[in-house]
C-alpha positions, 0 to 999 in steps of 0.5 A: 755942539755934538762930538765924537768921543773915544773912551779907551782902556785895557781889558777889565777896566770897566768900559761897559760899566761906564757906557751903561751908566752914561746911557742910564743918565740920559734915559733917567732924564727922558732922553732916549739913547741908541746902543750898538755893539759888535756882533763878534762879541757875544759873551753876554749874548747876541745884542747885549752889552753887559758889565762884569758887575752885573748890569746890562742893556739890549743893543743893536749889533754891527758887523764890519760891512754895516753902514752905521750912518744908515743904521743911526738914521733908521733908528732916528726915523723910529723916534728921537734919540739924544746920543749914540753909544758904541761898545767894543769900538775896537771892532769898528772898521775904519769906514765905520768910524768915518760913518760915525763922524758923519752922524756927529757932523751931519745929524748933530748927535754925540757919539760915544765909543768905548773900546780897547786901544791896543791888542795883546801884541801892543798893536792898535786895533783898526777901529781904535786907530781911526778913532784916535785920528778922528775923535773930537775928545779922547778919555782914558778909562783907567785901571792898574797894573799889579805894581800899582802903576797905570795899566796901558797894555794887556797880555794874553796868557796860556794855561800856565800863566805864560805870556802868548806873543803870537796868534789872532788879534781877536779872541772872544771870551776867556777874560781870565787869560788877559792881564792888564799891565803897565808898559814895563811889566808888559815888556817884561812879560813878553821878554822885551825888557832890556838891561839898564 
């Protein structure tokens, strides 16, 4: 039975690497996959999913107004696919997550979404919030904080290494300005560590 999966983590945890490896595994077994990524994230080039370790693949892009159920249906009309992979899933709209749920339920295709859970202010992205509500299975792609604990949060830094606490939720590029931290060190960085 097909399922909707949400694979989430902080920045620089290897989500795209895991996605590309999973797609490769399908293709190695002669099962085609359909890859999607957000148009807003063009760091690797428009329509390309790439990992920091140097692997990549071409993908169709989506914007918030796209109907992903229709896009998947159109792709199926060109040839059978075994699975749908979505990178940068935090940029999905709530409606698009529901459309992907329809792909699972009505087309019986597994959909694996990979993305950030929270932004640098500790707030859920809209796509991530709906995925947390609708996903049949959730998996954390783990990375570590500088202290060795599991990182669950991310800060955005200025050029002097100070945590930025205000600004637009989305900033494409500038991976060097993001640092993944455990909750305690995130709170410490943003000035929210109360005396114990």
